[in-house]
C-alpha positions in Angstrom: 77.9 110.0 150.0 79.4 108.8 146.9 78.2 105.4 147.4 74.5 106.5 148.1 74.2 108.7 144.9 75.8 105.4 143.0 73.6 103.1 144.5 70.0 105.5 143.8 71.4 105.1 140.2 71.4 101.6 140.2 69.7 100.1 143.1 69.2 96.5 141.3 73.0 96.2 141.1 74.7 98.0 143.9 72.5 97.7 146.7 73.9 95.8 149.8 77.4 95.8 148.0 79.3 99.0 147.9 77.6 101.1 151.2 80.8 101.5 153.1 79.0 100.3 156.0 78.3 97.3 155.2 81.5 96.3 153.2 83.6 97.4 156.6 80.9 95.3 158.7 81.1 98.3 161.1 77.8 97.2 163.1 79.7 93.7 163.6 82.8 95.5 165.1 79.7 97.5 167.2 81.3 100.9 165.7 78.7 103.6 165.0 77.7 104.7 161.4 76.8 108.5 161.0 74.8 108.5 157.4 76.0 111.8 155.4 72.1 112.6 155.3 69.1 110.7 156.3 65.7 110.9 155.0 62.8 112.7 156.7 60.1 109.8 155.8 59.7 111.5 152.3 59.6 115.2 153.8 63.0 115.8 152.7 66.7 115.1 154.1 68.5 116.1 157.3 72.2 115.6 158.4 73.6 112.6 160.3 74.6 113.7 163.5 75.0 112.7 166.9 76.0 113.9 170.6 78.3 113.0 172.8 78.2 114.4 175.8 78.0 118.5 174.6 80.2 117.7 171.8 77.9 117.0 168.1 79.5 114.9 165.7 79.2 114.8 162.1 80.6 114.8 158.7 80.7 118.3 157.9 80.2 120.1 154.7 81.7 123.5 154.7 85.0 123.6 152.7 86.5 127.1 152.7 89.4 127.9 153.7 87.9 129.2 157.3 85.9 126.2 157.6 85.5 125.8 160.9 84.9 129.4 161.6 82.2 128.8 159.7 81.0 125.6 161.4 81.4 127.2 165.0 79.2 130.8 163.2 76.3 127.9 161.7 75.9 125.8 164.8 74.7 126.6 168.5 77.2 123.9 169.7 80.4 122.9 170.0 81.0 120.3 166.6 83.5 117.7 165.4 83.5 116.4 161.8 85.9 115.4 159.2 84.5 116.8 155.9 87.2 118.3 154.6 90.2 116.2 155.8 92.0 118.4 156.9 93.1 119.9 160.6 91.5 122.9 162.0 90.1 124.5 165.5 88.1 127.6 165.7 86.7 129.2 169.1 83.3 131.3 169.2 82.8 133.5 171.9 79.7 135.6 173.1 79.7 138.9 174.2 76.6 139.0 176.2 78.3 135.9 178.1 82.0 136.1 178.7 82.5 132.7 179.5 80.2 131.0 176.9 81.7 129.8 173.7 81.5 126.8 171.8 84.4 125.1 169.3 84.4 123.7 165.6 87.4 121.4 165.2 88.0 119.8 161.7 89.7 116.2 162.6 91.5 115.2 159.3 90.8 112.1 157.9 92.6 108.4 157.5 93.0 108.1 153.7 95.7 108.8 151.4 96.3 112.1 151.0 97.0 112.3 147.5 94.0 110.1 145.5 94.3 109.3 142.3 91.1 111.6 141.6 93.3 115.0 143.2 95.0 114.3 139.8 98.3 115.6 142.0 96.4 118.7 143.0 98.0 120.3 146.1 95.6 120.0 149.1 95.4 120.6 152.7 94.4 116.7 153.9 96.2 115.4 156.7 96.3 111.9 158.5 94.8 112.4 162.0 91.8 111.2 163.9 89.6 112.0 166.9 90.4 110.7 170.8 87.2 111.8 172.7 86.8 111.7 176.1 83.1 112.5 177.5 82.9 113.0 181.9 79.9 112.3 183.6 79.0 116.1 183.3 78.5 115.9 179.4 81.7 118.1 179.2 84.8 116.5 177.0 87.9 116.6 175.6 88.7 116.2 172.0 92.4 114.9 171.3 93.3 115.0 167.6 96.7 112.6 167.0 98.0 114.1 163.8 100.0 110.8 161.7 103.3 111.7 160.2 105.1 109.3 158.2 102.9 106.6 159.6 103.6 107.0 163.3 101.5 109.1 166.2 102.2 109.6 169.7 99.5 109.8 172.3 99.4 109.5 176.4 103.0 109.6 175.9 103.3 106.2 173.6 104.1 105.7 170.2 102.2 104.4 167.4 103.1 103.0 164.2 106.0 101.6 162.1 
């Protein structure tokens, strides 16, 4: 998002030089890039999102203390996002359908949890990531291993230093 704002100011200098999806060669690595915002043919913009089964995945946009609850309230389906760089989970239930619910989950970040631009301020950033399994019926399981001291355990195996 910041790269795109900077490119918009100096396109002749920075275009094709600082975009994360290009610098990290995501297409060559067969990774799907979900832009934060997508131009809507001159009619405005919409948020970048992709569905995996019944799970909607987006960057995210709320950063209050209860952001997962806010995301669940604003979307009519289960959603995963990383905007706030912390781990939070919320389940929204419906009184008119005792079995109906959807969830919102923030999946952390893979970044320095004390970046220089934060100037030493405390934050809730957590090194973590999502592992998603989507079944044929489009239902899914999303696991969020938290990385502590450079290590995490998943499926009974410990990874890291």
